C-alpha positions as CSV (number, residue, x, y, z in Angstrom):
1,M,51.3,-15.7,4.1
2,N,51.5,-13.1,1.4
3,T,48.7,-10.5,1.2
4,Q,46.8,-10.6,-2.1
5,R,46.2,-7.2,-3.8
6,I,42.7,-7.2,-5.3
7,A,41.1,-5.1,-8.0
8,V,37.3,-5.1,-7.6
9,L,35.8,-4.1,-10.9
10,G,32.2,-3.1,-10.4
11,S,32.7,-2.4,-6.7
12,T,29.4,-0.6,-6.1
13,G,27.2,-3.4,-7.4
14,S,25.8,-6.4,-5.5
15,I,28.8,-8.7,-6.1
16,G,31.3,-5.9,-5.6
17,T,29.9,-4.8,-2.2
18,Q,29.8,-8.4,-1.0
19,T,33.3,-8.9,-2.2
20,L,34.4,-6.0,-0.1
21,D,32.5,-7.4,2.9
22,V,34.5,-10.7,2.6
23,I,37.8,-8.8,2.1
24,A,37.1,-6.7,5.2
25,R,36.9,-9.8,7.3
26,H,40.4,-10.8,6.4
27,P,42.7,-7.7,6.4
28,D,45.7,-10.0,6.9
29,R,45.0,-11.8,3.6
30,F,43.6,-9.3,1.2
31,E,44.3,-5.7,0.3
32,V,42.2,-3.6,-2.0
33,F,44.4,-2.1,-4.7
34,A,41.8,-0.7,-7.0
35,L,38.0,-0.2,-7.3
36,S,35.8,0.7,-10.2
37,A,32.2,1.9,-10.6
38,A,30.0,3.5,-13.2
39,R,28.7,6.8,-11.7
40,Q,27.9,6.1,-8.0
41,V,30.2,8.7,-6.5
42,D,28.8,8.7,-3.0
43,L,29.2,4.9,-2.5
44,M,32.6,4.9,-4.2
45,L,33.7,7.7,-1.8
46,Q,32.6,5.6,1.2
47,Q,34.5,2.6,-0.2
48,C,37.6,4.6,-0.8
49,A,37.5,5.9,2.8
50,R,37.0,2.4,4.2
51,F,39.6,0.5,2.0
52,R,42.0,3.3,0.8
53,P,42.7,1.8,-2.6
54,T,45.6,3.2,-4.7
55,L,43.3,3.6,-7.7
56,A,39.6,4.2,-8.4
57,V,38.1,4.2,-11.9
58,M,34.8,5.9,-12.8
59,A,33.0,5.4,-16.1
60,D,32.8,9.0,-17.2
61,D,34.8,12.2,-16.8
62,A,32.1,14.1,-14.8
63,A,31.9,11.3,-12.2
64,A,35.7,11.0,-12.0
65,R,36.2,14.8,-11.5
66,L,33.5,14.9,-8.8
67,L,35.0,11.9,-7.0
68,A,38.6,13.3,-7.2
69,S,37.5,16.6,-5.7
70,R,35.6,14.9,-2.9
71,L,38.6,12.6,-2.2
72,Q,40.8,15.6,-2.0
73,A,38.5,17.4,0.4
74,E,38.5,14.3,2.6
75,G,42.3,14.0,2.5
76,L,42.1,10.6,1.0
77,P,45.1,9.4,-1.1
78,T,43.2,7.4,-3.9
79,R,44.0,8.5,-7.4
80,V,41.1,8.6,-9.8
81,L,41.1,7.3,-13.4
82,Q,38.3,7.5,-16.0
83,G,37.0,5.3,-18.8
84,A,37.2,1.9,-20.4
85,G,41.0,2.2,-21.0
86,A,41.6,2.8,-17.3
87,L,39.7,-0.4,-16.5
88,E,42.0,-2.4,-18.7
89,E,45.0,-0.7,-17.2
90,V,43.8,-1.6,-13.7
91,A,43.0,-5.2,-14.6
92,A,46.5,-5.7,-16.0
93,H,48.3,-3.6,-13.4
94,P,51.6,-5.3,-12.3
95,Q,50.7,-4.7,-8.6
96,V,47.3,-6.5,-8.9
97,D,47.3,-10.2,-7.9
98,A,43.6,-10.9,-8.4
99,V,40.8,-9.3,-10.3
100,M,37.1,-9.6,-9.2
101,A,35.3,-9.1,-12.6
102,A,31.9,-8.0,-11.5
103,I,30.9,-5.4,-14.2
104,V,27.5,-6.4,-15.5
105,G,27.2,-7.0,-19.3
106,A,29.4,-6.9,-22.3
107,A,31.0,-3.7,-20.9
108,G,33.1,-5.9,-18.7
109,L,34.6,-8.0,-21.5
110,A,37.6,-5.8,-22.4
111,S,38.9,-5.6,-18.8
112,C,38.4,-9.4,-18.4
113,L,40.5,-10.0,-21.5
114,A,43.2,-7.6,-20.2
115,A,43.3,-9.5,-16.9
116,A,43.5,-12.8,-18.7
117,R,46.4,-11.7,-20.9
118,A,48.2,-10.4,-17.9
119,G,48.0,-13.8,-16.2
120,K,45.9,-12.6,-13.3
121,R,43.9,-14.7,-10.8
122,L,40.6,-13.9,-12.4
123,L,37.5,-14.2,-10.3
124,L,34.8,-14.3,-12.9
125,A,31.4,-12.9,-11.8
126,N,30.7,-11.5,-15.3
127,K,28.9,-14.2,-17.4
128,E,29.5,-12.2,-20.5
129,A,33.3,-12.7,-20.6
130,L,32.6,-16.3,-21.6
131,V,29.1,-15.9,-23.2
132,V,30.4,-13.1,-25.5
133,G,34.1,-13.8,-25.4
134,G,33.9,-17.6,-25.9
135,D,37.0,-19.1,-27.5
136,V,38.6,-15.7,-27.9
137,F,38.5,-15.2,-24.1
138,L,39.7,-18.8,-23.4
139,Q,42.6,-18.3,-25.7
140,A,43.6,-15.2,-23.8
141,V,43.4,-17.2,-20.5
142,R,45.6,-19.9,-21.9
143,E,48.2,-17.6,-23.5
144,G,48.4,-15.3,-20.4
145,G,48.6,-18.2,-18.0
146,A,45.7,-16.8,-16.0
147,R,43.9,-18.7,-13.3
148,L,40.1,-18.6,-14.0
149,L,37.9,-19.1,-10.9
150,P,34.1,-18.9,-11.4
151,I,32.1,-16.8,-8.9
152,D,28.5,-17.5,-10.0
153,S,27.1,-19.7,-7.3
154,E,26.2,-22.5,-9.8
155,H,29.6,-22.6,-11.5
156,S,31.5,-22.3,-8.2
157,A,29.5,-25.3,-7.0
158,I,30.4,-27.3,-10.1
159,F,34.0,-26.3,-9.7
160,Q,34.0,-27.5,-6.1
161,S,32.4,-30.8,-7.1
162,L,34.7,-31.7,-10.0
163,P,38.0,-33.6,-9.7
164,E,41.0,-31.4,-9.1
165,D,42.7,-32.3,-12.4
166,P,40.8,-30.8,-15.4
167,A,42.4,-33.3,-17.7
168,T,40.2,-36.0,-16.1
169,W,36.9,-34.2,-16.4
170,D,35.8,-35.6,-19.7
171,A,36.6,-39.2,-18.8
172,R,35.2,-39.2,-15.3
173,V,32.2,-37.0,-15.6
174,D,28.9,-38.1,-17.1
175,K,27.1,-34.7,-16.9
176,I,26.9,-31.4,-15.1
177,I,23.6,-30.5,-13.5
178,L,22.8,-26.8,-13.0
179,T,20.1,-26.0,-10.5
180,A,17.6,-23.2,-11.1
181,S,15.2,-21.7,-8.5
182,G,12.6,-21.0,-11.1
183,G,12.4,-17.4,-10.0
184,P,9.2,-15.6,-9.0
185,F,7.0,-17.1,-11.8
186,R,7.8,-20.8,-11.3
187,T,4.1,-21.6,-10.7
188,W,2.5,-19.0,-12.9
189,E,0.4,-20.0,-15.9
190,P,2.3,-19.0,-19.0
191,E,-0.5,-16.7,-20.3
192,R,-0.2,-14.6,-17.2
193,L,3.3,-13.6,-18.0
194,R,2.3,-11.0,-20.5
195,D,1.0,-8.8,-17.6
196,V,4.2,-9.0,-15.5
197,I,5.5,-5.6,-14.4
198,P,9.2,-4.9,-13.6
199,D,8.8,-4.8,-9.8
200,Q,7.3,-8.3,-9.9
201,A,10.1,-9.6,-12.1
202,C,12.7,-8.2,-9.8
203,A,11.3,-9.8,-6.6
204,H,13.4,-12.9,-6.5
205,P,12.2,-15.4,-3.8
206,N,15.7,-16.4,-2.6
207,W,18.4,-14.0,-3.8
208,V,19.1,-10.3,-3.5
209,M,20.4,-9.2,-6.9
210,G,20.5,-6.2,-9.3
211,R,17.5,-5.5,-11.6
212,K,19.0,-6.9,-14.8
213,I,20.0,-10.3,-13.4
214,S,16.7,-10.5,-11.5
215,V,14.7,-10.2,-14.7
216,D,17.0,-12.8,-16.3
217,S,16.2,-15.1,-13.4
218,A,12.5,-14.4,-13.9
219,T,12.8,-15.4,-17.6
220,M,15.4,-18.1,-16.8
221,M,17.7,-16.4,-19.4
222,N,20.2,-16.3,-16.6
223,K,20.2,-20.1,-16.7
224,A,20.6,-20.1,-20.4
225,L,23.7,-17.9,-20.1
226,E,25.0,-20.1,-17.3
227,V,24.7,-23.2,-19.5
228,I,26.7,-21.4,-22.1
229,E,29.2,-20.3,-19.5
230,A,29.5,-23.9,-18.2
231,R,30.2,-25.2,-21.7
232,Y,33.3,-22.9,-21.9
233,L,34.4,-23.2,-18.3
234,F,34.3,-27.0,-18.0
235,G,34.7,-28.2,-21.6
236,L,31.8,-30.7,-21.8
237,P,29.6,-30.7,-24.9
238,P,26.1,-29.1,-24.6
239,E,24.3,-32.5,-24.5
240,R,26.1,-33.2,-21.2
241,L,24.8,-30.1,-19.5
242,Q,21.4,-30.3,-17.8
243,V,19.2,-28.0,-15.8
244,V,16.8,-28.9,-13.1
245,I,14.5,-26.6,-11.1
246,H,15.3,-26.6,-7.3
247,P,13.1,-23.9,-5.7
248,Q,14.9,-23.9,-2.3
249,S,18.3,-22.8,-3.8
250,V,20.2,-24.9,-1.3
251,I,21.9,-27.2,-3.7
252,H,23.7,-24.8,-6.0
253,S,24.7,-27.4,-8.7
254,M,25.8,-31.0,-9.1
255,V,28.2,-33.2,-11.0
256,Q,27.1,-36.7,-12.0
257,Y,30.0,-39.1,-12.5
258,R,30.3,-42.1,-14.9
259,D,29.4,-44.5,-12.0
260,T,26.1,-42.5,-11.5
261,S,27.4,-41.0,-8.2
262,V,26.4,-37.4,-7.8
263,V,28.5,-34.8,-6.0
264,A,26.8,-31.6,-5.0
265,Q,27.7,-28.4,-3.2
266,L,25.2,-27.1,-0.6
267,G,25.0,-23.8,1.2
268,T,22.8,-20.9,2.1
269,P,21.8,-18.6,-0.8
270,D,24.5,-16.0,0.0
271,M,27.0,-14.9,-2.7
272,R,29.7,-14.3,-0.1
273,V,30.2,-18.1,0.0
274,P,31.5,-18.5,-3.7
275,I,33.2,-15.1,-3.4
276,A,35.2,-16.2,-0.3
277,Y,36.0,-19.5,-2.1
278,G,37.3,-17.7,-5.1
279,L,39.4,-15.2,-3.1
280,A,41.1,-17.8,-0.9
281,W,41.2,-20.8,-3.3
282,P,42.5,-23.5,-2.8
283,E,42.1,-22.6,0.9
284,R,38.8,-21.7,2.6
285,V,38.1,-18.7,4.8
286,A,35.1,-17.4,6.7
287,S,32.6,-15.8,4.4
288,G,30.2,-14.2,6.8
289,A,27.3,-16.3,5.6
290,Q,25.0,-18.2,7.9
291,P,25.6,-21.9,8.0
292,L,22.9,-24.3,6.9
293,D,20.7,-25.5,9.8
294,F,19.7,-29.0,8.8
295,S,17.3,-29.3,11.7
296,T,15.2,-26.5,10.2
297,L,15.9,-27.1,6.5
298,A,12.7,-27.4,4.5
299,D,12.2,-30.4,2.2
300,M,14.2,-30.1,-1.0
301,A,12.3,-30.4,-4.2
302,F,13.3,-30.9,-7.8
303,E,11.3,-30.4,-11.0
304,S,12.2,-31.4,-14.5
305,L,12.0,-28.8,-17.2
306,D,9.5,-31.2,-18.9
307,S,7.1,-31.0,-16.0
308,R,4.6,-28.4,-14.8
309,G,4.7,-26.5,-18.1
310,H,8.2,-25.1,-17.5
311,R,9.3,-25.2,-21.2
312,A,6.3,-23.0,-22.1
313,R,6.9,-20.8,-19.1
314,F,10.6,-20.3,-19.8
315,P,11.1,-20.7,-23.6
316,G,14.3,-18.7,-23.6
317,L,16.2,-21.4,-21.8
318,Q,16.4,-23.6,-24.9
319,L,18.3,-20.9,-26.7
320,A,21.4,-21.9,-24.7
321,W,21.7,-25.2,-26.5
322,D,20.5,-23.8,-29.8
323,S,23.1,-21.1,-29.8
324,L,26.0,-23.4,-28.7
325,R,25.2,-25.6,-31.7
326,A,25.0,-22.6,-34.1
327,P,27.9,-20.8,-35.7
328,S,30.6,-19.3,-33.4
329,G,29.5,-15.9,-32.1
330,T,25.8,-16.8,-31.8
331,T,26.1,-16.7,-28.0
332,A,27.4,-13.2,-28.2
333,V,24.3,-12.2,-30.4
334,L,22.0,-13.8,-27.8
335,N,23.6,-11.9,-25.0
336,A,23.5,-8.6,-26.7
337,S,19.8,-9.0,-27.7
338,N,18.9,-10.1,-24.2
339,E,20.5,-7.0,-22.6
340,V,18.6,-4.7,-25.0
341,A,15.4,-6.7,-24.3
342,V,15.7,-6.5,-20.5
343,E,16.5,-2.8,-20.7
344,A,13.4,-2.2,-22.9
345,F,11.2,-4.2,-20.5
346,L,12.4,-2.3,-17.4
347,A,11.8,0.9,-19.3
348,G,8.2,-0.2,-20.1
349,R,8.8,-0.4,-23.9
350,I,8.0,-4.1,-24.3
351,R,6.0,-6.7,-22.3
352,F,7.7,-9.3,-20.2
353,D,6.7,-12.1,-22.6
354,Q,8.2,-10.2,-25.6
355,I,11.7,-10.5,-24.3
356,H,11.9,-14.0,-25.8
357,A,10.3,-12.9,-29.0
358,L,12.9,-10.1,-29.4
359,N,15.7,-12.5,-28.8
360,L,14.4,-14.9,-31.4
361,A,14.0,-12.1,-33.9
362,T,17.6,-10.9,-33.3
363,L,19.0,-14.4,-33.7
364,E,17.2,-14.9,-37.0
365,T,18.5,-11.5,-38.3
366,V,22.2,-11.6,-37.2
367,V,24.2,-14.6,-38.5
368,P,27.8,-14.1,-37.2
369,S,31.0,-14.9,-38.9
370,R,33.6,-16.5,-36.7
371,P,34.9,-13.7,-34.4
372,A,38.6,-13.9,-33.8
373,S,39.4,-10.8,-31.7
374,L,38.0,-8.3,-29.3
375,V,37.3,-5.9,-32.2
376,D,35.3,-8.6,-33.9
377,L,33.3,-9.4,-30.8
378,L,32.5,-5.7,-30.1
379,A,31.4,-5.2,-33.7
380,L,29.2,-8.3,-33.5
381,D,27.8,-7.0,-30.2
382,T,27.0,-3.6,-31.8
383,Q,25.4,-5.3,-34.8
384,A,23.2,-7.5,-32.6
385,R,22.1,-4.5,-30.4
386,A,21.1,-2.6,-33.5
387,A,19.1,-5.5,-34.8
388,A,17.4,-5.9,-31.4
389,M,16.5,-2.2,-31.4
390,Q,14.9,-2.6,-34.8
391,A,13.0,-5.6,-33.5
392,I,11.6,-3.5,-30.7
393,S,10.2,-1.0,-33.1
394,R,8.4,-3.9,-34.9
395,L,7.0,-5.3,-31.7
396,T,5.7,-2.0,-30.3
């Protein structure tokens, strides 16, 4: 059995640290070749001491210089690189077999494209590669011969529930059903949402996640982005993608076949399960997660989006289908606007219920032409962020 050399991009974040936890359980199968982080020098130093990667990438020069000096003081051999270009270099490095793409936001797009063009096994935990990259990213995957493996719990569940041959998906599958927990505000009256504070929005009932994705879960914009991602990953049209609310987060997603049979993937809400599946695919290895105990499992409930006022509570979810039916590039505009909106909410500049209003205003302002390259996508992202910032000034 050959050892896989892994580059973990975003190694100090939630997905990155859990990836390293799984890797540490299988030293005979996986070797850490490279790590990357933004500016968390202390944690990166600990990771370098534990895994001794060949390369470490930091986002800026000051963090890179500090890390390099501390590595030298500790007698550790890791070489430090800096900046976005270094991320692309690592993602495409000839000694890397697999790339865990766990950098949050559009900032991770360029390195995902580099890994795709280099034909890597690409473990995609970054929604934005598909939401922003769309057809440009898929073309890079095809041309590079990359193997794309979804790490989001929902998309991993769908992938595990689909037939092995993608060529049969359209003919055999009726629809894909993504499950959503409903987040911390599933039972709140919609009018209460204007008073939500960041700590409330970040208190997810089932998952431990970073603040940005926690807010997205609270608005259900995370599910909107996942619908878009599913459209590109699995090739089914938007009308064959469905969302149901499942508060227990035990069934991670489902596939309904033409004969009405439903195949689902179940598991504890622990991201190490899809991470381990992606790392070892098509085999399976221990993830470190606790198994389901069916003797103590609570009743599993499901709620339609048309029940209990969910559409009024989570208006942003419909933007997934709307943007998929709009001109190419609209999903990139939605993603950029939402990143700006969430950042503004966490900083106290807008109310929680204004996140959706800001996204709507940006979508009305920015009408994209068909992006055909990374340069086009980044220009569109910049344009959308500027429009979102202007919308904030009008809302406040």
